[in-house]
Every structure is written in C-alpha cells, then in structure tokens.
N, C-alpha and C positions, 0 to 999 in steps of 0.2 A: 460288296460288303453288306452285311445285314443292316437295314435301316435303324434298328434299335441300338446295334453296336456303334453306329456312326454317331447317334445321338449321345451315347455314353462317352466316346471319345472326344467330342467337341465339348461336352460338359466338364469332363475331367481336365482338358486342356485350359479352358477358361478359368477353372477352379485353381489349377496350378499357378497361372499368372497372378491370380488374385492373392494366393498365398505368398508368392514372392514379394509383392508390393507391401502387403501387411507386415511381413517380417521386417523389411527395411524401415517402415514407419515405426513399428514397436521398438526396435533397437535404437533408432534415432531419438525417440521420445524418452526412453529409459536413460540414455546417455546424457540427456541435457541436465546441466548442473543447476539451473534456475528452477526452483520448485514453485508450481502454481496449484491452487486448490483443485482445478479441474484436471491436472495432469494424470493423477492416479486412477480416477474413474475413466478417463480416456484410454489409458494403458489397459485397464481391465476389459473395457469393451472391445478393444482391438485384439487382445489375447483370446477372448472368448470367441470372437469372429474367426481369428486364425485357427483355433481349435475346431470350430464348427466346419470350416472348409476343409480342413485336414481329415476329419472323420468322414465327411461327405465324399472326398476324393478317394479315401480308403474303401468306402462302400461301393462306389462306382467301379474300383479296380476289382473287388471281390465279385461283383456281378458280371463283369466281363470275363473274369477267369472262370467263373461257374458256367458261363455259356458254352465254354469249350470242353471242361471237364465234367460238367454235370454237377447237380446239387448234392451236397452231403451234409449230414447233421451238423458237422463241425462248422461249416460255412454258413448254414442257416442260423445256428446260435451266434456266430460272430457278427452276422448281419443284424440279428435282433438287438445286440449289444450296441452296434453303431447307430441303429435307428433310434434307440432309446436315448443315448447320448446326444444324438442330433437334436432331438425334440426338446430335451432339457436345456441344452445350451441356447437353443434359438429362443425359448421362452424366457430365459434369464437375461438374454441380451437386451431386450427392451427395457427390463428393470434397471440394468446398470447404465443404459444410455439415458433413462430418466434421471439417475443419480448425477451423471455427467452434466446434464442441463441445470440441475440444482446448484452444482458447484460452479458452473459458468456464470450464473446469475450472482451468486455470492461473491465472486471475484470483482464484479462491477459495482456492487453496492452492499451495505450492511443490511441483511435481511433480518426481519423481526423474528423473534423466537416463535411466535405463532405461525408464521409462514414456514419455518424450518420444521416445526413439530408436525404440521399438516403434510408437508412434502415428504418427510421421512415415514410418515404413516402410510401414505400412498405407496411409497417404495416397498415397505414391508408387506403391505397387502398384495402388491403385485408379485413379489417374490414368493409369498406363500401360495398364490394362485398358480404360479409356474411350477412349484414343486408338486402341488396336488395334481395338476394336469399331467405332469410327467409320470406320477405314480399310476394315474388311471390309464395313460398311454401304455405303460409296461404291462399292466394287468390285461390289456387287450390281446396280448400274444396268447393268452390262455382262454380269456373269456369271449374274444371276438366282438366287443361291444362297440369299439370305434373303427376297428378295421379287421380283416380276415387275413391270415397267413396260411398259404398252402404251397404245394410243390411247384405250381405253375407261376405263381405271383406271390412272393413273400410279403408284399405290402400292398393291400388293396383297400383304400378308405371306404367306409360306410356312412350313411347319412349323419350318424351321431358324431363323426369326426369334425363336423362343421362347428359343433359346440366349442371344441378346443381352439378352433381357429378364431371363433367369436371372442373367447376369453383373451386371446393374444392381442386381437384387434382393440379391445377395450383399453388395454394397457398402452397400446400406441396412440389411441385417442387421448388418454390421460397426458402422455408426453406432449402431444400436439397442443392441448388446451394450456398447459403450463407455459410452453414455449410462446405461444401467441400472446398470453398475458404479460410476459416478461420480455417481449421482443425489443423493448427499448433498451434493456441492459444487455441482452445477448448481442445486439448489433445486426444489421441488415445481412452481412455475409454469413454469419452462423445461423441466423433464422432461416434463411433460404435453404442453406445446406442441410439443417435438421429436418425441414420440411420434406426435402427430397429423400433424406434417409428413411423417413417414417412412411411416406405416402407411396414411394416407388415399390418397396418390398410388399407393402400392404396390397398393391394392385396386382403384383406378380404372384401372390401365394396361390391364387386359384388357377393360374396358368401352370404352375409347378405341379399341383395336385393333378391336374388334368392330363399333362404331357409328361409327368415323371422328370421334371427338370429342377435345377436349383438356381434359377435366374435371380430369385429374390435374394439369395445369399451373396451372389456375385455383385448385385447391384448395391448391397450394403458395403461390400469391400470398396467398390468404386466411389461411393459417396463418402465413406470414411476417409479415403485418400484425399478426396477434394477438401474435406473439413480440415484435415491436417495441413494441407499445402496452403490453402487460401485463408484460413482462419488461425489455427494454432501456432504456425510458424510466425505469422504477423504478430500475435500476442506475445510470443517469446521475444521478438525484436523490440516491441514496445516496453516490455518489462525490462530488457537490458538498457534501453535508452533512459527510462525512469530512474534505474539504479545508477546509471552513469551520471544523470543530472543531479541525483541526491548526493552521490560521492563528491561531485563538483562543488555543490552548495555547501556540504560539510567541510570541504577543504577551504572554501572561501571563508566560512564562519571561523575556522580555526586561524587562518591567516589574519582575519580581522581581530580575533581575540588576542593573538600574540602581539599584533600592532598596538592594540589597546593597552596591554600590560606594559609594552615598552614605553607608550606615551605617558602612562601614569608613574613610571619610575622616575623620569625627569632628573637626570643626573645634576643639572645645574641647580635644581631646587634642593637636592639632598646635600650637595657641597656647600651651598650657601647656608643651609639650616645648620649643618655641623659646624661651620665656621663661626656662626652666630653663637652657637652653644659653647664652642671653645672660648670665644671672647667673653661670654658671661661667667665662665668658670673662673676666669681671672678677676673680673670686676664685680660680679654679683652672684655668689654661689647659689643663693636661695632661688634667684630667678633662673639660674642655669638648671637647677633641679626641676623646676616647673617646666621649663622648655624640653628637657629630656623626656619628662612623662608625656607631654603633648605630642612630641615627635614619635614616641613609641606607640601611642594610641593611634596617631595618624597611619603609621605603617601597617599596624595590626588590622585596622578598619579597611585600609586600602587593599591589602591582600585578601581579606574575607570578602570584600565587595567584588573583586575581580573574579572570584570563583563562584559567586552567586548566580544561579540560573533562574531564579524567581524574583518577583517583585519584593521590595522590602518596605518597611513602614516609612513614610516621608520624613518623620521625626529623626529616624536613624541617619538618613541620608543628609539631613540638615545638620545634625550633630557632626558628621564627618566633615562637612564644609566649614563649620564653625572652627574646628580645631585647625584645619588648613589655614583659615584666615588669622587665627591667633598666631601661628608660626610666621605668617607673611607680615603681620604687624610688628613682629619683633625686628624683622629686616628693615621695614619701612614704617616706623613709628609715626612719623609726621605726614606720610603720603597716603595712608589708607584710612578711610572712614567707612564703617559698616552700619547700615541701617536695616532693620528687619520689621516687617509688618505681617505677622503670621496670624491669620484668622482661622485657619483650619489645619490641623496636623493628622487627623485620623484617616489617611488614604494611602494606598500603595504607589510606589514609583519604582521603576527598574533602578538597580544599583549603579552607581557611577553615571547618573544622568545630570544631577545637578553640579556635581563637582567640576566636570570639564568646562561647564559654562562659566563658572566662577574663576577657574584657573585662566581662562582666556581673558577675563576681565583684568585679572591681575597682570598678565603678560603683556597685553596690548595697551592697557589704560595706565598702569602703574610703572612697569618696568622701563617703558619707553620715553617717560617724561618725569619732570621734577615737581609738577604741580599736584596738589592734594586731589585725590580721586575718591568719590563716594560710590560704594557698591550697595545697591538696595536689593533685598530679597523679600518678595511678597508671596503669600499664598491666600486664596479665597475661593469661594464657590460662586459660580456664575453660569446661568443658563443650562443646568443640568450637567455641569462638568466642574472638576477641580482644576483651577488655573494657577500656575506658578510663574512668576516673572523675576528675571534677574536684569537689573538696569545699572549702567554705569554712565558717568558723564565724561568718559575718555574721549580719545581722538576718533573713535569709530574705525571701521575697517571694511573691506569687501570680502565677504565670506567665501565667495566663488574662487577666489585667488588662493594660491598656496601660502603656507607660512613662510617666514623669512629663511628657515632652514630647509625650504624646498620639500616639506612634508605636508600632506594633507591634514585636515582637522579631523584626526582618527577619532577622538573622544566625542566630538559632536555628531559625526556620522554613525558611530556606534550608538550613542544615546537616541538619536532619531529612529534608528532601525529597531532598537529594543522597545521604545515607547509604542511603535506601530504594531510590532509582533506580539508583544505581551499583553497590552491594554488598549490597543486601538487608538492610542493617543497620538499627538503631533507635537513638532517642535519648530517654531517659527522665529526667524531672525530678522530684526529691523535694525539696520546700521548704515549710517552715511558718514563719510569723512567730516571730522571736526563736529559731529553732532551726537556723539555717544552711540551706545548699543542697548538695544532692548531684545532679551531672548524670552519667548513665551512658551510655556509648556501647557498642553491642554490634555486632560485625561477624562473621558466620559465617565460620568458617575455610575452608570449601569455596569461598565466594565471594571471600574475600580471597586465597587461595592461587592461584585460577585467574586473578585479575586482577593478580596481583602482577608477573609477568614483562613482560606487554604493557602494563598500564595505568600503572605507576608510573614508567615512563621519561619524563624530561623533554624 
C-alpha cells in the first residue's frame, strides 16, 4: 500500500472513532434536563469539533478517491470548500471554548460586570480575528499568499501561513491566561483538562502541517471526552444533589410551617374563648361585644402573621400578644397579671416569635395551677443588640422534653429558626422546676437596622 494512503487510512479511522465518541457526548449533554450556564457553550464546542472532524474525514476520503481516479476540477473545488470550512471552524473553536471557560467560572461565583465586559470583549475580538483569518485563508486559493494550490498538492503552506497559526495561538494563550487566573473557581479537574485541551493541540499543530495529519483535532476530541466524563458529569451529579437537598429543605420548611399553623390554631383555646364569649353574651352583652372584637382581631392577626415571610415591627407583634393576653385574662381574671417594661419598640422581629413564648407561659404557668401568675414582657437595647425577655414566676419546665400531648414545641423551634435565618438573632430559654422561666430574644442591631426599612413593611 502507498505510504501516503496508509497515513490517510489511519487518520480517517482515528477521526471516525472520535466522531462516534463526540456524537455520544453531544446527544447525552443535549438530553440532560438540568440546565447549567456552561452547558450551551460546551455543546457548541462539541458540535463544532464534531463538524470539524466530519469535514476533515470527508476531505481525507476525497483525497484517497482522487488518488485512484485522478484529480478533477469538481474534486479540487470541493476540497477547497472543505479546507476553508476546516480552517474557519478550527479558528472559531478556540473562541467558543473561551466562552465555555467564562460560563464555567460564572457557575462557581458571581462575576463582576467589569470581568464579564472584558471577557466578552476578548471573545468578540477572538471571533472577529477568526473570521478575518478565514477570509484571508480563502483568498489564498486565488492569491497564493498563505499557501499554494496546484495539481500535485492542493494545499502546500507558505511561510506567511505561520501568521495565521500565531493568531490562533494568541487566542489559545488568552484562554489559558483566563483559566489560570480563575483556577480556584474552575477546580483542579477542569483546570488540568482545559490545559491539556489548549496545550496538546497547540504543540501538535506544527506536526500536522509538516506531515499532513489531523492529530491536533483528534487530541481535542479526546480531551473534550475527558472533560465531559471527569468534570461535566460530576457537576451534573452535584447539581442534582443540590436540587435534591433544596427540595428536601423546602419540604421540611413546608412541614414546619404546617405544624406551626396547627400549633397556632389551638382548638382548646378557641373552644374556651368561644365558651367565655357565650357566657358573657348572657351575663354582660357589652363585655361580650368587646370580647368578640378582640377575638376577631386575634384571629385576623394570627392568620396574617402565619403567612408573613419577612420581619414585622416589634410593636405589631407586641400588639398581637396583648390581644391574646386580654382574651386569656377573661378566662383567668384572677390568675394572670401582666407587666410590661418596653424601652424600645422601633425594631423588626419575625412574625409569631413573641406569641408562642407567651402562650407557653400561659399554658405551663397558668393552666396547670390555681396560683396567680405574673408574666413580664421587657424590651431594651444592650451591647449593640435589641433584647426582649418574657419572664414568668410559674413552676418552670424542661424545654428539651416533649409537651404533655407528646408534641414538640413547634412554635419555639420555628421562632428560633426564623430569628437566626432572618436577623441573625437567637432565642435562649432558662427554666428550672419550681423556679419560673425566662426566655431571652437577642437581635443584633446591625441586622435589625438594615432590615427595618425594607423588611418591616407589610
């Protein structure tokens, strides 16, 4: 067999295998349901590389066929078209790979507008250079500036062809510079894979020119396969895990919200309040009317607070608690004494934070005994924070134990979680058997002040 033909057969075979792998990768990536910023540029790079190898394989087949049947104007013109497309796509490939790197960095962190503006400027410059180089390349079929075309050898590079190679190399160097500067966000695996993608073809370009091979194209296909298997598939798995974790978190939040709603309904409180109102309707209609209005206000504020996703003014939450205590005092007129020491009111607090604490005081300190119980509510500023305390002189309890009806303290758990998540605050409980209970809410002033204007609006 002719040595040149052997070279073409080997090259065409390697190209065919690369085409098969790239097709599998492209189809797999396109069929993936989870969208990522870098997926589209990756698919464009893979499609361009697939088209590049297909065109190269077609040109090799034409060269093999022409070696048997002889050259014809039709084959020569077709080869010129193939060579022109080959050069154009190969030049654009580096530009879109650069775009892929930008998207990969943006996936890991929020990039500044200045970085994006500069990166996109480099991308447009590279793409414009590729198009200009391709036009000059195509003109060389007639001018013979970068290469010559004749009957013996349709493509023979001239010294000026190195200029085009240098332009392409500059784009590769820009890719490499960006990648090395952003290696922290690309990760070790993607950084190494991308270095291989840039450096190996760059080194093989001169080999391909000297021996009329396409080893640089094939090496790009191999490295692109490695990037997909070792990096992109792993990122897809991480994305699925994050979405599963987020879905689980949302489900837990919904469950907590439903539990909170159920805990706030308190059937025994509703029944007792309605029974008290029914009793007042017979004995004291005016007091009954006041009780109905208070009960209506309580329900309205309760439902509105349950649906609130932002902090509300402390004064609003305090007003809600005061209505609740008025209703309770109608049930226990001689057992509840309320004291308030409110030094500061103008700060935010998550909805339904104070109320479950006061409800617990009534439930554990008032309903379980016949002695008078004092509930004291205080607010003050201390050490750069807003501090709210709810204190009772009841029997005390162990917060870590479940309630008597074998349900956890849902309202307290939710209040503590909302304080931490919304305002970076905390909720501490100090209680001992027969020594009363003190609940302390602490909200950092810097968090409270910065959230006050935007978050407290209803």
